[in-house]
C-alpha positions as CSV (number, residue, x, y, z in Angstrom):
1,X,2.0,20.8,52.4
2,X,3.0,22.3,55.8
3,X,1.8,25.9,55.7
4,X,4.5,26.9,58.0
5,X,7.0,26.0,55.3
6,X,5.6,28.6,53.0
7,X,5.6,31.5,55.6
8,X,8.7,33.7,55.4
9,X,11.1,33.2,58.3
10,X,11.1,37.0,58.9
11,X,8.9,39.7,57.6
12,X,9.2,43.5,58.2
13,X,6.0,45.4,57.6
14,X,5.9,49.2,57.3
15,X,8.7,49.3,59.8
16,X,10.0,52.6,61.2
17,X,12.9,52.5,63.7
18,X,14.9,55.1,65.6
19,X,15.9,56.4,69.0
20,X,13.7,58.7,71.0
21,X,12.1,61.0,68.4
22,X,14.9,60.5,65.9
23,X,13.9,58.4,62.9
24,X,16.8,56.3,61.5
25,X,14.9,54.2,59.0
26,X,11.2,54.4,57.9
27,X,8.7,52.5,55.8
28,X,10.7,49.3,55.5
29,X,9.1,46.3,53.9
30,X,11.0,43.1,53.2
31,X,10.8,39.3,53.9
32,X,13.5,36.7,54.5
33,X,12.9,33.2,53.3
34,X,13.8,29.9,55.1
35,X,17.4,28.8,54.4
36,X,18.3,32.1,52.8
37,X,21.5,34.1,53.2
38,X,20.0,37.6,53.5
39,X,22.5,40.5,53.7
40,X,21.8,44.0,54.8
41,X,24.2,46.5,53.3
42,X,24.8,50.3,53.2
43,X,27.3,53.0,54.1
44,X,28.3,53.9,57.7
45,X,25.6,55.3,59.8
46,X,22.7,54.1,57.6
47,X,21.1,52.0,60.3
48,X,22.3,48.5,59.5
49,X,23.0,47.5,63.1
50,X,19.9,49.4,64.3
51,X,17.6,47.3,62.1
52,X,19.4,44.1,63.2
53,X,18.8,44.9,66.9
54,X,15.1,45.4,66.1
55,X,14.9,42.1,64.2
56,X,16.2,40.2,67.2
57,X,13.8,41.9,69.6
58,X,16.2,44.1,71.5
59,X,14.4,47.3,70.6
60,X,10.8,48.3,70.0
61,X,10.1,49.9,66.6
62,X,8.5,53.3,66.4
63,X,6.0,51.9,63.9
64,X,5.2,48.7,62.0
65,X,5.6,45.1,62.8
66,X,8.2,42.3,62.6
67,X,7.0,38.7,62.1
68,X,9.0,35.7,63.0
69,X,7.6,32.6,61.3
70,X,4.3,34.5,61.0
71,X,4.2,35.6,64.7
72,X,4.7,39.2,65.8
73,X,7.7,39.7,68.0
74,X,6.6,43.3,68.5
75,X,3.2,42.5,69.9
76,X,4.3,39.4,71.8
77,X,4.2,39.4,75.6
78,X,7.5,38.6,77.4
79,X,7.0,34.8,77.5
80,X,6.1,34.7,73.8
81,X,9.0,37.0,72.9
82,X,11.4,34.8,74.9
83,X,10.1,31.7,73.0
84,X,10.6,33.4,69.7
85,X,14.1,34.6,70.6
86,X,15.2,31.1,71.5
87,X,15.1,30.4,67.8
88,X,17.8,33.0,67.2
89,X,21.5,32.8,67.5
90,X,23.6,36.0,67.3
91,X,27.2,36.5,66.4
92,X,28.2,40.0,67.6
93,X,30.8,42.1,65.9
94,X,33.5,41.6,68.5
95,X,32.4,38.0,69.3
96,X,31.5,39.0,72.9
97,X,33.0,35.9,74.5
98,X,33.3,36.0,78.3
99,X,37.0,36.4,78.9
100,X,36.9,34.7,82.3
101,X,35.3,31.5,80.9
102,X,36.8,28.8,78.7
103,X,35.5,28.3,75.2
104,X,33.6,25.3,76.3
105,X,32.0,27.2,79.2
106,X,31.1,30.0,76.9
107,X,29.2,27.7,74.6
108,X,27.6,25.8,77.4
109,X,26.0,28.9,79.0
110,X,22.9,29.1,76.7
111,X,22.3,25.4,77.3
112,X,22.6,25.7,81.0
113,X,20.1,28.6,81.0
114,X,17.5,27.3,78.5
115,X,17.7,23.5,78.5
116,X,17.4,20.6,80.9
117,X,20.4,18.8,79.6
118,X,22.6,17.0,82.0
119,X,26.2,18.2,82.4
120,X,27.4,15.2,80.2
121,X,24.8,16.0,77.5
122,X,25.9,19.7,77.5
123,X,29.5,18.8,77.0
124,X,28.5,16.4,74.1
125,X,26.6,19.3,72.5
126,X,29.5,21.7,73.1
127,X,31.9,19.3,71.4
128,X,29.5,18.9,68.4
129,X,29.3,22.7,68.0
130,X,33.1,23.1,68.1
131,X,33.4,20.4,65.5
132,X,30.9,22.2,63.2
133,X,33.1,25.3,63.3
134,X,36.4,23.4,63.0
135,X,37.6,24.0,66.6
136,X,37.8,20.5,67.8
137,X,39.8,20.3,71.1
138,X,39.6,24.1,71.7
139,X,37.1,23.8,74.5
140,X,39.6,24.1,77.4
141,X,41.3,27.1,76.0
142,X,40.6,30.7,77.1
143,X,39.4,33.3,74.6
144,X,42.8,35.1,75.0
145,X,44.6,32.0,73.7
146,X,42.7,32.1,70.3
147,X,43.4,34.1,67.2
148,X,40.8,36.6,65.9
149,X,39.4,34.2,63.4
150,X,39.2,31.4,66.0
151,X,37.4,33.7,68.4
152,X,34.8,34.4,65.7
153,X,34.3,30.7,65.1
154,X,34.0,30.1,68.8
155,X,31.5,32.8,69.1
156,X,29.6,31.3,66.2
157,X,29.6,27.9,68.0
158,X,28.0,29.6,71.0
159,X,25.5,31.3,68.8
160,X,24.5,27.8,67.5
161,X,24.3,26.3,71.0
162,X,20.5,26.0,71.0
163,X,20.3,24.9,67.3
164,X,18.7,28.1,66.2
165,X,16.6,28.4,63.0
166,X,18.0,31.9,62.4
167,X,21.6,33.1,62.8
168,X,22.2,36.9,62.9
169,X,25.7,38.3,62.1
170,X,26.8,41.9,62.9
171,X,29.8,42.7,60.6
172,X,31.3,39.2,60.9
173,X,34.5,39.9,58.9
174,X,35.4,43.0,61.0
175,X,39.1,42.9,62.2
176,X,39.8,39.7,60.2
177,X,42.5,39.4,57.5
178,X,41.3,38.6,54.0
179,X,42.2,34.9,54.1
180,X,40.5,34.4,57.5
181,X,37.4,36.4,56.4
182,X,37.1,34.3,53.3
183,X,37.3,31.1,55.5
184,X,34.4,32.5,57.6
185,X,32.4,33.1,54.5
186,X,32.8,29.5,53.4
187,X,31.9,28.3,56.9
188,X,28.7,30.4,56.8
189,X,27.7,28.8,53.5
190,X,28.6,25.3,54.7
191,X,26.5,25.7,57.8
192,X,23.6,27.0,55.8
193,X,23.8,24.1,53.4
194,X,24.3,21.4,56.1
195,X,21.7,22.7,58.6
196,X,19.3,24.7,56.5
197,X,19.8,27.7,58.9
198,X,18.5,31.1,57.8
199,X,21.3,33.7,57.8
200,X,20.8,37.4,58.3
201,X,24.1,39.3,57.9
202,X,25.0,43.0,58.3
203,X,28.2,43.8,56.4
204,X,29.9,46.4,54.3
205,X,32.5,43.8,53.0
206,X,32.1,43.6,49.3
207,X,33.7,40.2,48.9
208,X,31.4,38.7,51.5
209,X,28.4,40.4,49.8
210,X,29.2,38.8,46.5
211,X,30.4,35.5,47.9
212,X,27.6,34.5,50.2
213,X,24.4,36.5,49.7
214,X,21.3,35.2,48.1
215,X,19.7,38.6,48.3
216,X,20.5,42.0,49.7
217,X,18.7,45.1,50.8
218,X,20.7,48.4,50.7
219,X,19.9,51.1,53.2
220,X,20.7,54.8,52.7
221,X,21.3,57.3,55.4
222,X,19.8,60.2,53.5
223,X,16.8,58.5,52.2
224,X,16.3,56.7,55.5
225,X,14.9,53.6,53.8
226,X,15.7,50.7,51.3
227,X,17.1,52.1,48.1
228,X,17.9,48.7,46.4
229,X,17.1,45.1,46.7
230,X,17.9,41.8,44.9
231,X,21.0,39.8,44.0
232,X,24.1,42.0,44.2
233,X,25.5,40.8,40.9
234,X,22.2,41.6,39.2
235,X,21.9,45.0,40.9
236,X,25.4,46.0,39.7
237,X,24.4,45.2,36.1
238,X,21.0,46.9,36.2
239,X,22.1,50.5,36.0
240,X,21.2,51.3,39.6
241,X,21.1,54.8,41.1
242,X,24.6,56.4,41.4
243,X,24.9,55.8,45.2
244,X,24.0,52.1,44.8
245,X,26.4,51.7,41.9
246,X,29.2,53.4,43.7
247,X,28.8,51.2,46.8
248,X,28.7,47.9,44.8
249,X,31.7,48.8,42.7
250,X,34.0,50.5,45.2
251,X,36.9,48.1,44.6
252,X,39.2,50.3,46.8
253,X,37.6,48.7,49.9
254,X,37.6,45.2,48.6
255,X,39.8,42.5,50.4
256,X,41.6,42.2,47.1
257,X,43.0,45.6,47.6
258,X,44.0,45.2,51.3
């Protein structure tokens, strides 16, 4: 057996994160397995996006370590960190497409920067990524010509440009209507099933949480740490602490009530 196959894709060990001297989250320990849809949940201001930024190497933790396929991204030098980060794709909350570039040019950028593909090869890969997200023929369009849901899918295609082993999502359903958000959920699961990609998702959308997650961790602003972990449906049935139960059952914020 290949030992690398048994090593978690991501491990957080005794992790404490914050800004300056302000601790946002402390003593975090969790692992994310290969091919898993792992969802980070919690109320506003609990540090969901903060931990995501640490996992992708944008910030240094105050304490602890983050391992990517068994290698520390915290202790890595710049070249090692750059190599590890090439295995990531990130879908930012607002998509972050470059408005002055076509959709094809947006998706091509990572390949132009990090590969030795010819222009013809890059365009072949661009068209493959667009097909994966159901945007065949959209390459020549400008971001302003796309709907909100199409922009998210185009941004996802760009996040997949380098065939990453891990995809990170920051509130992917934000600003999407319920039908479009549900379509994005199905696309995430389809890509996981077809490509075996590990998905790490920050969201407060209950429908997404129940529809796509294999496991969740719930962060709490007051406790500054993980207060629940596991399958969301099992957590809801297990008589969790009041704050966890309230979060998992707050139907008023569900898409069904929009």
